[in-house]
DSSP file (Angstrom, degrees, kcal/mol; ACC not computed):
  #  RESIDUE AA STRUCTURE BP1 BP2  ACC     N-H-->O    O-->H-N    N-H-->O    O-->H-N    TCO  KAPPA ALPHA  PHI   PSI    X-CA   Y-CA   Z-CA
    1    1 A M              0   0    0      0, 0.0     2,-0.1     0, 0.0     0, 0.0   0.000 360.0 360.0 360.0 125.5  111.4  171.2   -6.8
    2    2 A P        -     0   0    0      0, 0.0     2,-0.4     0, 0.0     0, 0.0  -0.445 360.0-137.8 -72.0 143.6  109.6  169.9   -3.7
    3    3 A T        -     0   0    0     -2,-0.1     2,-0.5     2,-0.0     0, 0.0  -0.838   7.1-139.0-106.8 145.3  106.5  171.7   -2.5
    4    4 A M        -     0   0    0     -2,-0.4     2,-0.5     0, 0.0     0, 0.0  -0.841  12.3-139.6-102.6 135.6  105.9  172.5    1.1
    5    5 A A        -     0   0    0     -2,-0.5     2,-0.4     1,-0.0    -2,-0.0  -0.774  19.4-127.6 -92.3 132.7  102.3  172.1    2.4
    6    6 A L        -     0   0    0     -2,-0.5     2,-0.6     1,-0.0    -1,-0.0  -0.625  20.2-138.2 -76.7 130.4  101.2  174.8    4.8
    7    7 A K        -     0   0    0     -2,-0.4    -1,-0.0     3,-0.0     3,-0.0  -0.820  11.7-144.2 -89.8 124.0   99.8  173.4    8.0
    8    8 A T        -     0   0    0     -2,-0.6    -2,-0.0     1,-0.1     0, 0.0  -0.703  25.0-107.5 -86.5 137.4   96.8  175.1    9.2
    9    9 A P        -     0   0    0      0, 0.0    -1,-0.1     0, 0.0     0, 0.0  -0.288  20.3-160.2 -65.2 143.1   96.5  175.4   13.0
   10   10 A T        +     0   0    0     -3,-0.0     2,-0.2     2,-0.0    -2,-0.0   0.389  63.8  90.4-105.4   3.7   93.9  173.2   14.6
   11   11 A H        -     0   0    0      2,-0.1     0, 0.0     1,-0.1     0, 0.0  -0.661  66.2-145.0 -96.3 156.1   93.6  175.2   17.8
   12   12 A S        +     0   0    0     -2,-0.2    -1,-0.1     2,-0.1     3,-0.0   0.168  55.9 126.0-104.6  18.2   91.1  178.0   18.2
   13   13 A K        -     0   0    0      1,-0.1     2,-0.1     3,-0.0    -2,-0.1  -0.567  66.3-114.3 -76.0 138.8   93.3  180.2   20.5
   14   14 A P        -     0   0    0      0, 0.0    -1,-0.1     0, 0.0    -2,-0.1  -0.433  29.9-111.7 -69.8 147.1   93.6  183.7   19.0
   15   15 A I    >   -     0   0    0      1,-0.1     3,-2.1    -2,-0.1    -3,-0.0  -0.623  44.2 -94.7 -78.4 134.8   97.1  184.7   17.9
   16   16 A P  T 3  S+     0   0    0      0, 0.0    -1,-0.1     0, 0.0     3,-0.1  -0.207 109.2  14.9 -51.5 130.5   98.6  187.4   20.1
   17   17 A G  T 3  S+     0   0    0      1,-0.3     2,-0.2    -3,-0.1    -2,-0.0   0.515 100.2 119.4  79.2   5.1   98.0  190.8   18.8
   18   18 A S    <   -     0   0    0     -3,-2.1    -1,-0.3     0, 0.0     0, 0.0  -0.622  49.4-148.2 -98.9 159.4   95.4  189.7   16.3
   19   19 A K        -     0   0    0     -2,-0.2     5,-0.1    -3,-0.1    -4,-0.0  -0.968  25.7 -97.0-127.8 146.2   91.9  190.9   16.1
   20   20 A P    >>  -     0   0    0      0, 0.0     4,-2.0     0, 0.0     3,-0.5  -0.233  36.7-116.0 -49.1 148.9   88.6  189.2   15.1
   21   21 A I  H 3> S+     0   0    0      1,-0.2     4,-2.7     2,-0.2     5,-0.2   0.821 115.9  60.3 -58.5 -36.6   87.6  189.9   11.5
   22   22 A R  H 3> S+     0   0    0      2,-0.2     4,-2.0     1,-0.2    -1,-0.2   0.867 104.7  47.9 -61.7 -39.2   84.5  191.6   12.9
   23   23 A A  H <> S+     0   0    0     -3,-0.5     4,-2.1     2,-0.2    -2,-0.2   0.927 109.6  52.0 -69.9 -43.0   86.6  194.1   14.8
   24   24 A L  H  X S+     0   0    0     -4,-2.0     4,-1.2     1,-0.2    -2,-0.2   0.931 110.7  48.3 -56.5 -46.9   88.8  194.9   11.8
   25   25 A L  H  < S+     0   0    0     -4,-2.7     3,-0.4     1,-0.2    -1,-0.2   0.902 110.6  51.7 -64.1 -38.3   85.6  195.6    9.6
   26   26 A R  H  < S+     0   0    0     -4,-2.0    -1,-0.2     1,-0.2    -2,-0.2   0.877 110.5  48.1 -63.6 -38.4   84.1  197.8   12.2
   27   27 A E  H  < S+     0   0    0     -4,-2.1     2,-0.6    -5,-0.1    -1,-0.2   0.686  91.9  87.6 -78.2 -16.9   87.3  199.9   12.5
   28   28 A N     X  -     0   0    0     -4,-1.2     4,-1.2    -3,-0.4    -4,-0.0  -0.761  64.1-156.7 -85.1 118.4   87.8  200.4    8.7
   29   29 A E  T  4 S+     0   0    0     -2,-0.6    -1,-0.2     1,-0.2    -4,-0.0   0.790  92.7  51.2 -60.9 -32.7   85.9  203.5    7.6
   30   30 A T  T  4 S+     0   0    0      1,-0.2     4,-0.4     2,-0.1    -1,-0.2   0.903 116.2  38.2 -75.2 -41.6   85.7  202.2    4.0
   31   31 A L  T  > S+     0   0    0      1,-0.2     4,-2.4     2,-0.1    -2,-0.2   0.560  91.8  89.9 -92.7  -7.7   84.3  198.7    4.9
   32   32 A L  H  X S+     0   0    0     -4,-1.2     4,-2.5     1,-0.2     5,-0.3   0.937  85.3  51.8 -57.1 -49.4   82.0  199.8    7.7
   33   33 A P  H  > S+     0   0    0      0, 0.0     4,-2.3     0, 0.0    -1,-0.2   0.900 109.9  49.0 -55.8 -39.8   79.0  200.4    5.4
   34   34 A F  H  > S+     0   0    0     -4,-0.4     4,-2.2     2,-0.2    -2,-0.2   0.875 111.7  50.6 -71.9 -34.1   79.4  197.0    3.9
   35   35 A H  H  X S+     0   0    0     -4,-2.4     4,-2.3     2,-0.2    -1,-0.2   0.908 108.8  50.8 -61.7 -42.0   79.6  195.5    7.4
   36   36 A E  H  X S+     0   0    0     -4,-2.5     4,-2.7     2,-0.2    -2,-0.2   0.872 112.9  45.4 -59.0 -45.0   76.5  197.3    8.5
   37   37 A Q  H  X S+     0   0    0     -4,-2.3     4,-3.2    -5,-0.3     5,-0.2   0.912 112.0  52.0 -71.2 -36.6   74.6  196.0    5.5
   38   38 A L  H  X S+     0   0    0     -4,-2.2     4,-2.6     2,-0.2    -2,-0.2   0.917 111.0  47.6 -64.0 -42.2   75.9  192.4    6.0
   39   39 A R  H  X S+     0   0    0     -4,-2.3     4,-1.9     2,-0.2    -2,-0.2   0.963 113.8  48.8 -61.8 -50.0   74.8  192.5    9.7
   40   40 A Q  H  X S+     0   0    0     -4,-2.7     4,-2.4     1,-0.2     5,-0.2   0.943 113.2  45.9 -51.1 -51.1   71.3  193.9    8.6
   41   41 A I  H  X S+     0   0    0     -4,-3.2     4,-2.8     1,-0.2    -1,-0.2   0.900 110.3  53.6 -67.3 -37.4   70.9  191.2    5.9
   42   42 A S  H  X S+     0   0    0     -4,-2.6     4,-1.5    -5,-0.2    -1,-0.2   0.862 110.8  46.8 -64.5 -33.6   72.0  188.5    8.3
   43   43 A G  H  X S+     0   0    0     -4,-1.9     4,-1.8    -3,-0.2    -2,-0.2   0.894 113.5  47.3 -70.8 -42.2   69.4  189.5   10.8
   44   44 A L  H  X S+     0   0    0     -4,-2.4     4,-2.2     1,-0.2    -2,-0.2   0.864 109.1  55.7 -66.5 -35.7   66.7  189.7    8.2
   45   45 A Q  H  X S+     0   0    0     -4,-2.8     4,-2.8    -5,-0.2     5,-0.2   0.914 105.7  50.9 -59.3 -43.9   67.7  186.4    6.9
   46   46 A K  H  X S+     0   0    0     -4,-1.5     4,-2.1     1,-0.2    -2,-0.2   0.925 113.2  45.7 -62.6 -44.3   67.3  184.8   10.3
   47   47 A T  H  X S+     0   0    0     -4,-1.8     4,-1.0     2,-0.2    -1,-0.2   0.833 112.3  51.2 -64.9 -35.5   63.8  186.2   10.6
   48   48 A F  H  X S+     0   0    0     -4,-2.2     4,-0.7     2,-0.2    -2,-0.2   0.884 111.4  47.2 -72.2 -41.0   63.0  185.2    7.0
   49   49 A V  H >< S+     0   0    0     -4,-2.8     3,-0.7     1,-0.2    -2,-0.2   0.883 108.7  54.4 -66.7 -39.1   64.1  181.6    7.7
   50   50 A D  H 3< S+     0   0    0     -4,-2.1    -1,-0.2    -5,-0.2    -2,-0.2   0.804 107.7  51.8 -59.1 -31.2   62.2  181.4   11.0
   51   51 A A  H 3< S+     0   0    0     -4,-1.0    -1,-0.2    -5,-0.1    -2,-0.2   0.643  95.0  88.8 -89.2  -6.3   59.0  182.5    9.1
   52   52 A L  S << S-     0   0    0     -3,-0.7     3,-0.1    -4,-0.7     5,-0.1  -0.491  83.6-106.0 -84.6 156.8   59.3  179.8    6.3
   53   53 A P    >   -     0   0    0      0, 0.0     3,-1.4     0, 0.0     4,-0.4  -0.446  56.8 -76.7 -67.0 153.6   57.9  176.3    6.4
   54   54 A P  T 3  S+     0   0    0      0, 0.0    -4,-0.0     0, 0.0    -5,-0.0  -0.241 116.0  18.0 -55.6 136.7   60.4  173.6    6.9
   55   55 A G  T >  S+     0   0    0     -3,-0.1     3,-0.6     1,-0.0     4,-0.2   0.103 101.9  90.2  89.6 -20.7   62.5  172.7    3.8
   56   56 A L  G X  S+     0   0    0     -3,-1.4     3,-1.2     1,-0.2     4,-0.2   0.727  70.8  69.9 -79.3 -24.0   61.7  175.8    2.0
   57   57 A S  G >  S+     0   0    0     -4,-0.4     3,-0.7     1,-0.3    -1,-0.2   0.679  87.6  64.4 -74.3 -19.0   64.7  177.8    3.3
   58   58 A E  G <  S+     0   0    0     -3,-0.6    -1,-0.3     1,-0.2    -2,-0.1   0.661 103.8  49.1 -79.7 -12.4   67.2  175.8    1.3
   59   59 A S  G <  S+     0   0    0     -3,-1.2    16,-2.6    -4,-0.2     2,-0.3   0.374 115.3  32.5-105.4   2.2   65.7  177.1   -2.0
   60   60 A C  E <   +A   74   0A   0     -3,-0.7     2,-0.3    14,-0.2    14,-0.2  -0.996  56.2 168.4-157.7 156.8   65.6  180.8   -1.3
   61   61 A R  E     -A   73   0A   0     12,-2.4    12,-2.4    -2,-0.3     2,-0.4  -0.977  46.5 -84.1-160.5 164.9   67.5  183.6    0.7
   62   62 A I  E     -A   72   0A   0     -2,-0.3    10,-0.3    10,-0.2     3,-0.1  -0.618  37.7-175.5 -73.3 129.4   67.6  187.4    1.0
   63   63 A A  E     -     0   0A   0      8,-3.0     2,-0.3     1,-0.4    -1,-0.2   0.846  58.5 -33.3 -95.6 -40.9   69.8  188.7   -1.8
   64   64 A T  E     -A   71   0A   0      7,-1.4     7,-2.9   -23,-0.0     2,-0.4  -0.963  49.9-116.3-164.0 174.6   69.8  192.3   -0.9
   65   65 A V  E     -A   70   0A   0     -2,-0.3     2,-0.6     5,-0.2     5,-0.2  -0.998  21.4-169.3-121.5 124.9   67.8  195.2    0.6
   66   66 A E  E >   -A   69   0A   0      3,-2.6     3,-2.4    -2,-0.4     2,-0.4  -0.950  65.4 -51.9-114.8 111.2   66.9  198.2   -1.6
   67   67 A G  T 3  S-     0   0    0     -2,-0.6    39,-0.1     1,-0.3    -2,-0.0  -0.496 122.4 -23.3  63.1-119.6   65.5  201.0    0.3
   68   68 A S  T 3  S+     0   0    0     -2,-0.4    41,-3.1    40,-0.1    42,-1.4   0.119 119.4  98.8-104.5  18.1   62.7  199.4    2.4
   69   69 A T  E <   -Ab  66 110A   0     -3,-2.4    -3,-2.6    40,-0.2     2,-0.4  -0.929  63.4-146.1-110.7 123.7   62.2  196.5    0.0
   70   70 A I  E     -Ab  65 111A   0     40,-2.4    42,-3.1    -2,-0.5     2,-0.5  -0.778  11.0-147.5 -87.8 133.0   63.7  193.1    0.6
   71   71 A I  E     -Ab  64 112A   0     -7,-2.9    -8,-3.0    -2,-0.4    -7,-1.4  -0.923  12.3-163.7-103.1 123.5   64.8  191.2   -2.5
   72   72 A V  E     -Ab  62 113A   0     40,-3.8    42,-2.9    -2,-0.5     2,-0.4  -0.930   4.3-153.9-110.8 124.7   64.5  187.5   -2.2
   73   73 A A  E     -Ab  61 114A   0    -12,-2.4   -12,-2.4    -2,-0.5     2,-0.3  -0.795  15.2-169.5 -93.2 130.8   66.3  185.2   -4.6
   74   74 A T  E     -Ab  60 115A   0     40,-2.4    42,-2.8    -2,-0.4   -14,-0.2  -0.868  29.1-127.5-123.8 161.2   64.8  181.8   -5.2
   75   75 A A  S    S-     0   0    0    -16,-2.6     2,-0.3    -2,-0.3    45,-0.1   0.793  85.2  -4.0 -76.4 -29.6   66.0  178.7   -7.0
   76   76 A N  S  > S-     0   0    0    -17,-0.3     4,-1.8    40,-0.1     5,-0.1  -0.929  74.0 -95.2-154.1 175.7   63.0  178.2   -9.2
   77   77 A G  H  > S+     0   0    0     -2,-0.3     4,-2.3     1,-0.2     5,-0.2   0.798 116.7  58.8 -72.7 -24.0   59.5  179.5  -10.2
   78   78 A A  H  > S+     0   0    0      2,-0.2     4,-1.9     1,-0.2    -1,-0.2   0.893 108.6  44.5 -73.5 -36.9   57.7  177.0   -8.0
   79   79 A V  H  > S+     0   0    0      2,-0.2     4,-2.5     1,-0.2    -1,-0.2   0.896 113.5  52.6 -72.0 -34.1   59.5  178.3   -4.9
   80   80 A A  H  X S+     0   0    0     -4,-1.8     4,-2.1     2,-0.2    -2,-0.2   0.921 109.2  48.5 -63.0 -42.4   58.9  181.9   -6.1
   81   81 A A  H  X S+     0   0    0     -4,-2.3     4,-1.5     1,-0.2    -1,-0.2   0.866 111.0  50.7 -67.1 -35.1   55.2  181.2   -6.5
   82   82 A K  H  X S+     0   0    0     -4,-1.9     4,-1.4     2,-0.2    -1,-0.2   0.928 111.2  49.0 -60.6 -46.5   55.0  179.7   -3.0
   83   83 A L  H  < S+     0   0    0     -4,-2.5     4,-0.3     1,-0.2    -2,-0.2   0.887 105.6  56.1 -64.8 -39.1   56.7  182.7   -1.5
   84   84 A K  H >< S+     0   0    0     -4,-2.1     3,-1.1     1,-0.2    -1,-0.2   0.888 106.1  52.9 -59.9 -37.7   54.4  185.2   -3.3
   85   85 A Q  H 3< S+     0   0    0     -4,-1.5    -1,-0.2     1,-0.2     4,-0.2   0.856 112.6  45.1 -66.8 -30.5   51.5  183.4   -1.6
   86   86 A M  T 3X S+     0   0    0     -4,-1.4     4,-2.6     1,-0.2    -1,-0.2   0.361  80.3 105.6 -94.6   6.2   53.2  183.9    1.7
   87   87 A L  H <> S+     0   0    0     -3,-1.1     4,-2.6    -4,-0.3    -1,-0.2   0.854  76.3  52.9 -63.4 -37.6   54.2  187.5    1.3
   88   88 A P  H  > S+     0   0    0      0, 0.0     4,-1.7     0, 0.0    -1,-0.2   0.950 114.8  43.3 -55.9 -48.3   51.6  189.1    3.7
   89   89 A R  H  > S+     0   0    0     -4,-0.2     4,-1.9     2,-0.2    -2,-0.2   0.877 114.9  49.3 -68.1 -39.5   52.7  186.6    6.5
   90   90 A L  H  X S+     0   0    0     -4,-2.6     4,-2.2     2,-0.2    -1,-0.2   0.928 110.3  50.8 -61.0 -45.7   56.4  187.2    5.7
   91   91 A L  H  X S+     0   0    0     -4,-2.6     4,-1.8     1,-0.2    -2,-0.2   0.839 109.6  51.2 -61.9 -36.7   55.9  191.0    5.8
   92   92 A G  H  X S+     0   0    0     -4,-1.7     4,-2.2     2,-0.2    -1,-0.2   0.861 107.4  52.6 -67.1 -40.1   54.2  190.6    9.1
   93   93 A S  H  X S+     0   0    0     -4,-1.9     4,-1.8     1,-0.2    -2,-0.2   0.908 110.3  48.7 -63.0 -41.5   57.1  188.6   10.5
   94   94 A F  H  X S+     0   0    0     -4,-2.2     4,-2.5     1,-0.2     5,-0.2   0.882 110.3  50.0 -65.6 -38.0   59.5  191.3    9.4
   95   95 A R  H  X S+     0   0    0     -4,-1.8     4,-2.3     1,-0.2    -1,-0.2   0.887 111.5  50.1 -70.4 -37.5   57.4  194.1   11.0
   96   96 A E  H  X S+     0   0    0     -4,-2.2     4,-1.6     2,-0.2    -1,-0.2   0.880 113.0  44.8 -63.1 -39.9   57.2  192.1   14.3
   97   97 A T  H  X S+     0   0    0     -4,-1.8     4,-1.6     2,-0.2    -2,-0.2   0.921 115.3  47.4 -75.0 -39.5   60.9  191.5   14.5
   98   98 A I  H  < S+     0   0    0     -4,-2.5     7,-0.2     2,-0.2    -2,-0.2   0.903 107.8  57.1 -69.7 -39.4   61.7  195.2   13.5
   99   99 A G  H >< S+     0   0    0     -4,-2.3     3,-0.6     1,-0.2    -1,-0.2   0.906 109.2  45.8 -53.4 -42.0   59.2  196.4   16.1
  100  100 A E  H 3< S+     0   0    0     -4,-1.6    -1,-0.2     1,-0.2    -2,-0.2   0.815 125.1  31.7 -69.5 -33.8   61.1  194.5   18.7
  101  101 A N  T >X  +     0   0    0     -4,-1.6     4,-1.7     1,-0.1     3,-1.1  -0.481  67.4 156.8-122.0  59.5   64.5  195.8   17.5
  102  102 A K  T <4 S+     0   0    0     -3,-0.6    -1,-0.1     1,-0.3    -2,-0.1   0.831  74.5  53.8 -60.9 -34.7   63.9  199.3   16.1
  103  103 A K  T 34 S+     0   0    0      1,-0.2    -1,-0.3    -3,-0.1    -2,-0.1   0.768 111.7  45.2 -70.2 -27.3   67.5  200.3   16.5
  104  104 A Q  T <4 S+     0   0    0     -3,-1.1     2,-0.3    -6,-0.2    -2,-0.2   0.849 113.6  39.5 -88.1 -36.5   68.9  197.4   14.6
  105  105 A Y     <  -     0   0    0     -4,-1.7     2,-0.1    -7,-0.2    -1,-0.1  -0.834  68.1-132.2-121.8 149.3   66.6  197.2   11.5
  106  106 A Q        -     0   0    0     -2,-0.3     2,-0.1     1,-0.1    -8,-0.0  -0.477  47.8 -81.6 -87.1 170.1   65.0  199.7    9.2
  107  107 A E        -     0   0    0     -2,-0.1     2,-0.5    -9,-0.1    -1,-0.1  -0.503  37.7-142.8 -75.1 143.8   61.3  199.3    8.3
  108  108 A V        +     0   0    0     -2,-0.1   -39,-0.2   -17,-0.1     3,-0.1  -0.942  26.1 168.1-109.0 120.0   60.4  196.8    5.6
  109  109 A T        +     0   0    0    -41,-3.1     2,-0.3    -2,-0.5   -40,-0.2   0.600  63.1  11.5-108.0 -14.0   57.5  197.9    3.3
  110  110 A G  E     -b   69   0A   0    -42,-1.4   -40,-2.4     2,-0.0     2,-0.4  -0.994  54.5-143.3-158.7 160.6   57.8  195.4    0.6
  111  111 A I  E     -b   70   0A   0     -2,-0.3     2,-0.4   -42,-0.2   -40,-0.2  -0.974  14.4-163.4-133.1 120.0   59.2  192.1   -0.5
  112  112 A S  E     -b   71   0A   0    -42,-3.1   -40,-3.8    -2,-0.4     2,-0.5  -0.839   7.1-153.8-107.3 136.1   60.3  191.4   -4.0
  113  113 A V  E     +b   72   0A   0     -2,-0.4     2,-0.3   -42,-0.2   -40,-0.2  -0.933  14.5 177.4-117.8 131.3   60.9  187.8   -5.3
  114  114 A I  E     -b   73   0A   0    -42,-2.9   -40,-2.4    -2,-0.5     2,-0.6  -0.919  26.9-127.2-126.9 153.3   63.2  186.9   -8.1
  115  115 A V  E     +b   74   0A   0     -2,-0.3   -40,-0.2   -42,-0.2   -42,-0.1  -0.888  34.6 160.5-105.4 119.1   64.2  183.6   -9.6
  116  116 A Q    >   +     0   0    0    -42,-2.8     3,-1.9    -2,-0.6     4,-0.4  -0.668   8.2 175.5-132.8  78.5   67.9  183.1   -9.8
  117  117 A P  G >  S+     0   0    0      0, 0.0     3,-1.6     0, 0.0     4,-0.3   0.814  78.2  61.7 -57.2 -31.3   68.8  179.4  -10.1
  118  118 A E  G 3  S+     0   0    0      1,-0.3     3,-0.5     2,-0.2   -43,-0.1   0.684  92.5  67.7 -70.4 -12.3   72.5  179.8  -10.6
  119  119 A F  G <  S+     0   0    0     -3,-1.9    -1,-0.3     1,-0.2   -44,-0.1   0.685 106.2  41.6 -74.0 -20.7   72.5  181.4   -7.1
  120  120 A F  S <  S+     0   0    0     -3,-1.6     2,-0.5    -4,-0.4    -1,-0.2   0.357  80.4 124.5-111.8   1.8   71.7  178.0   -5.7
  121  121 A V        -     0   0    0     -3,-0.5     2,-0.2    -4,-0.3    -3,-0.0  -0.537  53.9-142.1 -71.2 114.6   73.9  175.7   -7.8
  122  122 A A        -     0   0    0     -2,-0.5     2,-0.4     1,-0.1    -2,-0.1  -0.501  26.2-100.3 -70.7 145.1   76.0  173.7   -5.5
  123  123 A E        -     0   0    0     -2,-0.2    -1,-0.1     1,-0.0     0, 0.0  -0.551  43.2-156.0 -67.9 121.7   79.7  172.9   -6.6
  124  124 A M        -     0   0    0     -2,-0.4     3,-0.1     1,-0.0    -1,-0.0  -0.802  16.8-116.6-100.7 140.1   79.5  169.5   -8.0
  125  125 A P        -     0   0    0      0, 0.0     2,-0.1     0, 0.0    -1,-0.0  -0.354  48.4 -89.0 -63.4 156.3   82.7  167.3   -8.1
  126  126 A P        -     0   0    0      0, 0.0     2,-0.5     0, 0.0     0, 0.0  -0.478  45.1-107.5 -72.8 144.8   83.6  166.4  -11.7
  127  127 A K        -     0   0    0     -2,-0.1     2,-0.4    -3,-0.1    -3,-0.0  -0.552  32.8-148.3 -71.4 121.5   82.1  163.4  -13.0
  128  128 A L        -     0   0    0     -2,-0.5    -1,-0.0     1,-0.1     0, 0.0  -0.742  22.3-110.1 -94.1 140.9   84.6  160.6  -13.2
  129  129 A A        -     0   0    0     -2,-0.4     3,-0.1     1,-0.1    -1,-0.1  -0.418  43.2 -98.7 -65.8 142.1   84.2  158.0  -15.9
  130  130 A P        -     0   0    0      0, 0.0    -1,-0.1     0, 0.0     2,-0.0  -0.307  48.9 -94.7 -59.1 144.6   83.2  154.6  -14.5
  131  131 A P        -     0   0    0      0, 0.0     2,-0.3     0, 0.0    -3,-0.0  -0.336  41.1-134.7 -60.7 138.0   86.1  152.3  -14.2
  132  132 A R        -     0   0    0     -3,-0.1     3,-0.1     1,-0.1    -3,-0.0  -0.695  19.7-108.6 -96.4 148.6   86.5  150.0  -17.2
  133  133 A A        -     0   0    0     -2,-0.3    -1,-0.1     1,-0.1     2,-0.0  -0.539  44.3-105.9 -74.6 140.8   87.2  146.3  -16.9
  134  134 A P        -     0   0    0      0, 0.0    -1,-0.1     0, 0.0     3,-0.1  -0.332  36.1 -97.1 -69.5 148.0   90.7  145.5  -18.0
  135  135 A I        -     0   0    0      1,-0.1     5,-0.1    -3,-0.1    -3,-0.0  -0.484  49.0-105.5 -66.4 129.7   91.4  143.9  -21.2
  136  136 A P    >>  -     0   0    0      0, 0.0     4,-2.2     0, 0.0     3,-0.9  -0.287  24.5-118.9 -62.8 141.3   91.8  140.2  -20.6
  137  137 A T  H 3> S+     0   0    0      1,-0.3     4,-2.3     2,-0.2     5,-0.2   0.813 113.1  55.2 -50.0 -38.1   95.4  138.9  -20.8
  138  138 A A  H 3> S+     0   0    0      2,-0.2     4,-2.4     1,-0.2    -1,-0.3   0.896 107.5  49.3 -64.0 -40.5   94.6  136.5  -23.6
  139  139 A K  H <> S+     0   0    0     -3,-0.9     4,-2.4     2,-0.2    -2,-0.2   0.930 110.1  50.9 -64.2 -45.5   93.2  139.4  -25.7
  140  140 A L  H  X S+     0   0    0     -4,-2.2     4,-2.6     1,-0.2    -2,-0.2   0.930 111.6  47.8 -60.9 -43.9   96.3  141.5  -25.1
  141  141 A A  H  X S+     0   0    0     -4,-2.3     4,-2.5    -5,-0.2    -1,-0.2   0.915 112.3  49.1 -55.4 -48.2   98.4  138.6  -26.2
  142  142 A E  H  X S+     0   0    0     -4,-2.4     4,-1.1     1,-0.2    -1,-0.2   0.834 111.4  49.5 -66.0 -33.8   96.4  138.0  -29.3
  143  143 A L  H  X S+     0   0    0     -4,-2.4     4,-0.8     2,-0.2     3,-0.2   0.915 109.6  52.0 -72.3 -42.0   96.5  141.7  -30.2
  144  144 A A  H >< S+     0   0    0     -4,-2.6     3,-1.1     1,-0.2    -2,-0.2   0.932 108.4  51.1 -57.2 -46.0  100.2  141.7  -29.7
  145  145 A E  H 3< S+     0   0    0     -4,-2.5    -1,-0.2     1,-0.3    -2,-0.2   0.824 104.7  57.7 -60.9 -29.8  100.6  138.7  -32.1
  146  146 A S  H 3< S+     0   0    0     -4,-1.1    -1,-0.3    -3,-0.2     2,-0.2   0.645  96.2  80.2 -76.4 -17.0   98.6  140.4  -34.8
  147  147 A L  S << S-     0   0    0     -3,-1.1     3,-0.1    -4,-0.8     2,-0.0  -0.600  80.0-117.6 -93.8 148.6  100.9  143.4  -34.9
  148  148 A G        -     0   0    0     -2,-0.2     5,-0.3     1,-0.2     2,-0.2  -0.199  56.6 -63.9 -71.5 176.6  104.2  143.7  -36.7
  149  149 A D  S    S+     0   0    0      4,-0.1    -1,-0.2     3,-0.1     3,-0.1  -0.438  85.1 127.7 -65.7 126.8  107.4  144.4  -34.9
  150  150 A S  S  > S-     0   0    0     -2,-0.2     4,-2.1    -3,-0.1     5,-0.2  -0.971  74.3 -96.3-169.8 165.1  106.9  147.7  -33.4
  151  151 A P  H  > S+     0   0    0      0, 0.0     4,-2.7     0, 0.0     5,-0.2   0.878 122.8  56.7 -61.7 -34.9  107.1  149.5  -29.9
  152  152 A L  H  > S+     0   0    0      2,-0.2     4,-2.6     1,-0.2     5,-0.2   0.942 105.8  50.0 -55.2 -46.7  103.4  149.0  -29.5
  153  153 A K  H  > S+     0   0    0     -5,-0.3     4,-2.3     1,-0.2    -1,-0.2   0.912 111.5  48.4 -55.9 -46.1  103.8  145.3  -29.9
  154  154 A T  H  X S+     0   0    0     -4,-2.1     4,-2.3     1,-0.2    -1,-0.2   0.900 112.1  48.6 -64.6 -43.1  106.6  145.2  -27.4
  155  155 A T  H  X S+     0   0    0     -4,-2.7     4,-2.4    -5,-0.2    -1,-0.2   0.896 110.9  49.7 -66.3 -40.2  104.6  147.1  -24.9
  156  156 A L  H  X S+     0   0    0     -4,-2.6     4,-2.8    -5,-0.2    -2,-0.2   0.915 111.3  49.2 -62.6 -44.4  101.5  144.9  -25.3
  157  157 A E  H  X S+     0   0    0     -4,-2.3     4,-2.5    -5,-0.2     5,-0.2   0.920 110.2  52.0 -64.2 -43.7  103.6  141.7  -24.8
  158  158 A A  H  X S+     0   0    0     -4,-2.3     4,-2.4     2,-0.2    -2,-0.2   0.910 111.1  46.6 -62.1 -43.7  105.2  143.2  -21.8
  159  159 A L  H  X S+     0   0    0     -4,-2.4     4,-3.0     2,-0.2     5,-0.2   0.934 112.1  50.8 -58.3 -49.6  101.7  144.0  -20.3
  160  160 A A  H  X S+     0   0    0     -4,-2.8     4,-2.5     1,-0.2    -2,-0.2   0.945 112.5  45.8 -56.9 -49.5  100.4  140.6  -21.1
  161  161 A N  H  X S+     0   0    0     -4,-2.5     4,-2.4     2,-0.2    -1,-0.2   0.908 112.9  50.1 -54.2 -48.9  103.5  139.0  -19.4
  162  162 A K  H  X S+     0   0    0     -4,-2.4     4,-2.3     1,-0.2    -2,-0.2   0.896 112.4  47.0 -68.8 -37.7  103.2  141.2  -16.4
  163  163 A R  H  X S+     0   0    0     -4,-3.0     4,-2.6     2,-0.2    -2,-0.2   0.936 112.3  50.5 -65.1 -43.4   99.4  140.4  -16.0
  164  164 A Q  H  X S+     0   0    0     -4,-2.5     4,-2.4    -5,-0.2    -2,-0.2   0.903 110.9  48.1 -65.3 -39.7  100.1  136.7  -16.4
  165  165 A R  H  X S+     0   0    0     -4,-2.4     4,-2.8     2,-0.2    -1,-0.2   0.922 111.6  50.4 -64.8 -41.9  102.8  136.8  -13.8
  166  166 A A  H  X S+     0   0    0     -4,-2.3     4,-1.6     1,-0.2    -2,-0.2   0.921 112.1  47.0 -64.7 -39.9  100.5  138.7  -11.4
  167  167 A L  H  X S+     0   0    0     -4,-2.6     4,-1.1     1,-0.2    -1,-0.2   0.889 112.6  50.4 -67.8 -36.5   97.7  136.2  -11.9
  168  168 A T  H  X S+     0   0    0     -4,-2.4     4,-1.1    -5,-0.2     3,-0.4   0.919 109.4  50.3 -64.9 -44.3  100.0  133.3  -11.4
  169  169 A N  H  < S+     0   0    0     -4,-2.8    -1,-0.2     1,-0.2    -2,-0.2   0.806 107.0  54.1 -60.8 -32.5  101.4  134.8   -8.2
  170  170 A K  H  < S+     0   0    0     -4,-1.6    -1,-0.2     1,-0.2    -2,-0.2   0.765 106.9  52.9 -75.3 -25.2   97.8  135.4   -6.8
  171  171 A K  H  < S+     0   0    0     -4,-1.1    -1,-0.2    -3,-0.4    -2,-0.2   0.769  88.1  96.0 -84.1 -21.7   97.0  131.6   -7.4
  172  172 A K  S  < S-     0   0    0     -4,-1.1     2,-0.2     1,-0.1     0, 0.0  -0.494  84.1-114.8 -68.2 134.5  100.1  130.3   -5.4
  173  173 A P              0   0    0      0, 0.0    -1,-0.1     0, 0.0    -2,-0.1  -0.478 360.0 360.0 -70.8 142.0   99.3  129.5   -1.8
  174  174 A G              0   0    0     -2,-0.2    -2,-0.0     0, 0.0     0, 0.0   0.329 360.0 360.0  26.7 360.0  101.0  131.7    1.0
């Protein structure tokens, strides 16, 4: 049975009658608290990344907010130790940002750092075995000769003949 591939539109024009996902989330009473928490964590994450030295933000991120404590997940113990040294400065950055945007964020009174390496593992493509060199045509023919009459022998002879023809055709000029 043939399969049909769905073509995704490449244009960015909104579909008539459709709404952005943000609008749908805001309108749904059940999802509104999750949307507000996501918006809050996104804002705090931006402040957090801005306060970090370059390169450190790839190994840590805000996981959640519990009450007035921000929980930061890190990729390893070394990053956690570095963040713990920076806690007073990070807390100050959050307080400055929250002071400017009191309506958007709640007060942050603490930062907790946890190590969660699996949180940062990137999806790795499956490892493919390195390509193996093909068995030389002479070896295939030799193996076929050593076998008794069988389907395997017939197949090996056919492979050897096919390879020999391919090699002969490559050597012929134009």
